[in-house]
N, C-alpha and C positions, 0 to 999 in steps of 0.2 A: 591117172589118165588111163583110159582103156587102150589095149593093144589093137592091132589091125584086125585080128580075128574077132575080137569082141565088138569092134565097130561094125564090121561086116554083118555079124549076126544081128546086131541092133537095128541096122538100117534095112536088112532083109525082112525083118518082122514088122517094120513100120507100116501101119495100115492093113496088115494081113495077120489076123489073130491065129490063123491056121498054119502059118509058116514055121518050119523047123529051124530056120536060120542058116540053111545050107545053100540056098539059091536066092538071087536078087533080081528084081525086075529092072527094066530100063528107068522107069520113073523113080524107083527107090534109089538107084545109083545116081541119077541126076540130082536128086534131093541131097544126097551125101556130098556130091561134088560142089553143089551150090553152097552148102553150109561150110565146106572147106575152102571156099573162095577160089576154086580151080578155074571156073569159067571167066573168060575175059574176051577181048576182041579176037584173040588167036584161037582159043579153044571154046567151042560152043556146044549146045545140046545136040546140034546136028552132027557134030564130030563124034560125040559119044554114041549117038544112035547108029552111025555107020559102023563104028568099031564093035558095038554091042551085037549088032546083027550078023557080024562075020563069024561069031562064035556061038 
C-alpha cells in the first residue's frame, strides 16, 4: 500500500503529465477524496473548495 506522500504525488499527477507531483489542484484532491469515500452529507466538494481556496 502506498504511503501518504506517494498517494499525494500520484493524484497530483492525475490528468497532468507535466506535474512534478508537488502541487495538487482542487479537482485532483476532490477525486482523491471521492475515491477514499470521504464525501458524504456532512463533507461535500463545496467544503473542500472553501478550505482549498483559503490556502
